[in-house]
C-alpha positions, 0 to 999 in steps of 0.5 A, spaced: 151 777 822 156 783 822 163 781 820 167 784 825 167 787 832 165 794 832 172 799 832 169 803 837 168 798 842 175 796 841 178 803 842 173 804 848 176 797 851 183 800 850 182 807 853 179 803 859 185 799 860 189 805 860 185 808 866 186 801 870 193 801 869 194 808 872 190 806 878 194 800 878 200 803 879 199 806 886 196 799 888 202 796 886 207 800 890 202 798 896 202 791 894 210 791 895 209 793 902 203 788 904 207 782 901 213 784 905 209 783 912 207 776 916 201 775 918 199 775 926 192 778 925 186 776 921 186 783 918 193 783 916 192 777 912 185 780 909 189 786 907 195 782 903 190 778 899 185 783 897 191 788 895 194 782 891 187 782 888 186 789 887 193 789 883 190 784 878 184 787 877 187 794 875 194 793 873 193 786 871 186 786 867 189 793 864 195 790 861 191 784 858 186 788 856 190 793 852 194 787 849 188 784 846 184 790 844 190 793 841 192 786 837 184 786 835 185 793 832 191 791 828 188 785 826 193 781 829 191 773 829 190 770 835 191 762 837 185 757 838 184 757 846 185 750 848 184 748 855 190 745 859 188 737 861 183 737 866 188 732 871 193 737 870 188 742 873 186 738 878 193 736 880 195 743 880 189 745 885 192 739 890 199 741 890 197 749 891 193 747 896 198 743 900 203 749 899 198 754 901 197 750 907 205 750 908 206 757 908 200 759 912 201 755 918 209 755 917 209 763 917 215 762 912 214 768 907 206 767 907 205 775 906 209 773 899 207 767 897 200 766 900 196 771 896 197 769 889 197 761 891 190 763 894 188 767 888 190 761 883 186 756 887 180 760 887 180 760 879 182 753 878 175 749 879 171 754 875 176 753 869 177 745 870 169 746 869 170 750 863 175 745 860 170 739 862 164 743 858 169 744 852 173 737 852 172 733 845 176 727 842 180 732 838 183 739 841 178 743 836 172 741 832 173 741 824 166 739 822 165 746 819 168 749 812 172 754 815 177 756 809 183 758 814 183 751 817 186 745 813 182 740 809 186 734 812 183 735 819 190 736 822 191 742 826 199 744 826 202 750 830 202 754 824 194 753 823 193 755 830 195 762 829 192 763 823 185 764 826 182 771 827 177 773 832 171 774 827 173 770 821 173 763 826 166 760 826 167 754 830 172 756 835 174 761 841 180 764 840 185 766 846 183 773 845 176 772 846 177 767 852 181 772 856 177 778 855 170 774 857 174 771 863 176 778 865 169 781 863 166 776 868 171 778 874 170 785 873 164 788 870 160 782 872 162 782 879 161 790 879 154 789 877 152 784 882 155 787 888 150 793 886 144 789 885 145 784 891 149 788 896 149 796 895 141 797 893 139 792 899 143 796 904 140 803 901 133 800 902 134 797 909 137 804 911 132 808 908 126 804 909 123 804 917 131 804 919 131 796 918 138 796 918 138 796 925 133 790 926 137 786 921 143 787 925 140 785 931 137 779 928 143 776 925 147 778 932 141 773 935 142 768 930 150 767 932 148 767 939 143 761 938 148 757 934 152 758 940 147 756 945 145 750 940 138 753 939 138 750 932 130 750 931 130 758 933 136 759 929 133 757 923 126 761 924 130 767 926 129 773 922 137 774 921 137 767 918 131 768 914 134 775 911 141 771 910 137 766 906 133 770 902 139 774 900 143 768 898 138 764 895 133 769 892 137 776 891 144 773 889 142 768 884 137 773 881 142 779 881 148 774 879 145 771 873 143 777 870 150 780 871 155 775 869 154 775 861 153 782 861 160 784 858 159 779 852 153 783 850 156 787 844 159 780 841 154 775 842 150 776 836 157 774 832 157 768 835 154 761 834 151 757 839 156 753 842 161 759 842 156 763 846 155 758 851 163 757 852 164 764 852 159 765 857 162 759 861 168 763 861 165 769 864 162 765 869 169 762 871 172 769 872 166 771 876 167 765 880 174 766 881 173 773 885 167 770 889 172 764 891 177 769 893 172 773 897 169 767 901 176 763 902 180 770 905 174 771 909 174 765 912 181 766 915 184 759 918 178 755 914 180 758 907 182 751 905 176 747 907 171 753 904 175 752 897 174 745 897 167 745 898 166 751 893 170 746 888 164 741 888 160 747 885 165 749 881 161 748 875 155 752 877 157 759 875 160 757 868 153 753 867 149 759 869 153 764 865 153 760 859 146 759 859 144 766 860 149 768 854 146 763 850 139 766 851 142 773 850 145 771 843 138 768 841 135 774 843 140 779 839 139 774 833 132 775 833 131 767 833 124 765 834 121 764 841 128 767 843 124 771 849 121 765 852 127 761 851 131 766 855 126 766 861 127 758 861 134 758 861 134 764 866 129 760 871 134 754 870 140 758 872 137 762 878 134 755 880 140 751 880 144 757 883 138 758 889 138 751 891 146 751 891 146 757 895 140 755 900 144 748 901 150 751 902 147 756 908 144 750 911 151 746 911 154 753 914 149 753 919 149 746 922 157 746 921 157 753 924 153 750 930 157 744 931 164 748 932 161 750 938 160 743 941 156 737 940 149 738 936 143 736 939 140 729 937 134 732 933 139 735 928 139 729 924 135 723 921 136 715 922 143 717 925 145 721 919 148 728 920 143 733 916 149 737 914 152 731 911 146 729 908 145 737 905 153 736 903 152 730 899 146 733 895 150 739 894 155 734 891 150 731 886 148 738 884 155 740 882 156 733 878 149 734 875 152 741 873 158 738 870 154 734 866 149 739 863 155 744 861 158 738 858 152 737 853 151 745 852 159 745 851 158 740 845 153 744 842 147 740 844 141 741 848 137 736 852 131 737 848 135 735 842 136 728 844 128 728 843 128 732 837 134 730 833 137 723 831 144 726 829 146 728 836 151 725 840 148 719 843 154 718 848 152 724 851 144 722 852 142 720 858 139 713 859 133 711 862 137 707 867 142 713 869 135 718 870 133 712 875 139 712 879 139 720 879 132 720 881 134 715 887 140 719 889 136 726 889 131 722 893 136 719 898 139 726 899 132 730 899 128 726 904 132 726 910 133 734 909 125 734 909 124 730 915 129 733 919 126 740 917 119 737 919 122 735 926 125 741 927 119 745 925 114 741 930 119 741 936 
């Protein structure tokens, strides 16, 4: 395993950061104008939020990347990354949500305060998920023989700064953590946009003029929702296209894209580091995606953020699994490619179930906005949207649990193979039984409701 990250890679990051800062200069001037306005129209709110996001992704990312790449070139030491307490992150989310609603509805300097509040809110759920993955009884695991740490198992402020990116064997430094988050928010998002939006759009435009057919089908979908024609809406070609895009194309593209920025350094990380670095890249990706979804929902932005916070662990978990898979391949470990396929299937499968379930909630809930839903949209008096939402909550909890296992350097298989693993994390038979029953309780009504619609 190489001693340190290649110098050419660090210099390349420095050069790119300089270009980003130059691009960010005119965008920063534009942001000052955007933030001085008040929202009277939906387009003005979108303009302010995305102007703020553009400055962060250019000027902000450029400054952070320049500082950290320059520090790495000069071999300056970086502190161990320690996430804030999870209750603090959740409490900050609640407080900022209240402030965001206040500024948005009170029309008091909302152009100045609302965009940064929305962006921070979008980043908190994936970050507290990573904090949950990495949380241990102490701030750092001292079980290794790392020479730069004291042998009395005490970490002081002095020893925290004496950890370098490449000498450290068991921790993630602030430098690498920040760069992983930035990589997921920039390179990951860009590659995903190309794979799941731009390429399908080109295909639709070039092959048999399918773009007009899709647009007509999506338009008919909204008309059927407005007319309570849910059965036809679910079989509408527009719904099927959106479902395939969200539940098939998006998971495949995004799980490939999220950890790509980490490929140059993964072979220098151990398994725990690779997973947590990937999780941070997934958190950066999720933050940008949350901003896009919330800002696009206008007055429903708070509800969208609350729903998406339930699945805050999904992007970090998927990216962490794929970073671990790529790390094994780059290190040429035995069975690396078969394990890559397994982890890719898990990441894509969980992502697909979440996206598909979210689309059902939006479809049923969107139809409910037009009035009372038909009686068949439910089973035993339970709303199908509510049941699907309950299933998504269970899925989000399971993602937190699985991420916690991998964040401790374990794997689900290790509970069966290694007697020295942390048994406090191991699922008991009773836990598995309760989990299976909960999943059946959520899935069966959905299946019955779908069958009743199909036979209608």
